[in-house]
TORGU-120511 format. One record per residue (C-alpha): x, y, z. Coordinates in steps of 0.001 Angstrom, whole numbers, padded with zeros to 6 digits. Each point is the difference from the previous one (the first is absolute). Example, Ala and Ser with C-alpha at 12.3 -4.5 7.8 and 13.67 -1.06 7.14 Angstrom:
% TORGU-120511
- 012300/-004500/007800
- 001370/003440/-000660
***
This chain:
% TORGU-120511
- -012254/025532/009339
- 001111/002212/-002853
- -001113/-001532/-003316
- 002509/002060/-001976
- 002861/-001506/002015
- -001414/-003481/-000521
- -000176/000714/-003721
- 003641/001156/000016
- 000951/-003221/001780
- -001917/-002069/-002535
- 001697/001795/-002909
- 003435/-000436/001583
- -000602/-003701/000585
- -001249/-000440/-003558
- 003051/001732/-001460
- 002404/-001949/002230
- -001288/-003501/-000814
- 001515/-000125/-003528
- 003371/001018/001458
- -000219/-002808/002552
- -000901/-002444/-002780
- 002956/001140/-002092
- 002323/-000411/002981
- -001363/-003483/000664
- 000631/-000990/-003615
- 003608/001183/000349
- 000511/-001180/003586
- -002490/-002742/000924
- 000315/000029/003778
- -002520/-000955/002654
- 000201/003494/001481
- -000932/001719/-003277
- -002826/-002509/-000476
- -001292/000819/003503
- 000147/003748/-000657
- -001893/-000577/-003249
- -002688/-002024/001787
- -000438/002697/002628
- -000365/002731/-002617
- -002502/-002074/-002013
- -001987/-000668/003180
- 000021/003714/000862
- -001119/000887/-003516
- -002902/-002469/000234
- -001077/001386/003376
- -000019/003554/-001315
- -001902/-000965/-003147
- -002582/-002285/001557
- -000714/001185/003523
- -002082/002909/001165
- 002469/002785/000778
- -001574/000561/003424
- 000758/-003608/000936
- 003680/000090/-000916
- 002292/-000325/003016
- 003742/000195/000516
- 000006/-003620/001147
- -001198/-001105/-003466
- 003348/000932/-001533
- 003536/-001312/000260
- 001889/002755/-001782
- 002121/001323/002859
- 003594/-001101/-000349
- -000147/-000816/-003721
- 002996/002201/-000747
- 002043/-001565/002761
- -001036/-003488/-001083
- 001014/000751/-003578
- 003440/001079/001181
- 000493/-003498/001399
- 000230/-001286/-003569
- 001379/003057/-001763
- 002769/002417/000811
- -001029/002480/-002695
- -000945/003022/002093
- -000633/002072/-003102
- -002460/-002243/-001815
- -003436/001249/-001011
- -001799/-002856/001739
- 001474/000905/003374
- -001054/003610/-000509
- -003557/-001019/-000917
- -000277/-002406/002941
- 001032/002876/002248
- -002640/002263/-001508
- -002690/-002632/000584
- 001071/-000410/003625
- -000025/003770/000538
- -003505/000362/-001418
- -001137/-003008/002056
- 001206/001736/003174
- -001783/003232/-001040
- -003271/-001863/-000595
- -000019/-001772/003332
- 001530/002636/002287
***
């Protein structure tokens, strides 16, 4: 597994979490709360687990963008863009 890609994923997750939190403060929905939980869990895995032991099955990031669109119709918002970036990096890491 490529550590530089894992690091990129960790940085993307870390930069996306404040955007999720801001969205939740403005739009407190169960879906945004779930996305937030999944990103926090992913961040904790990447910070606390040996990188060689990290597996795709440990994460629930796939579909975050789609899930967010269930509660928002703002296709141009920064959060949606950042969720998409995280998903793209996630796919790169585990492909």
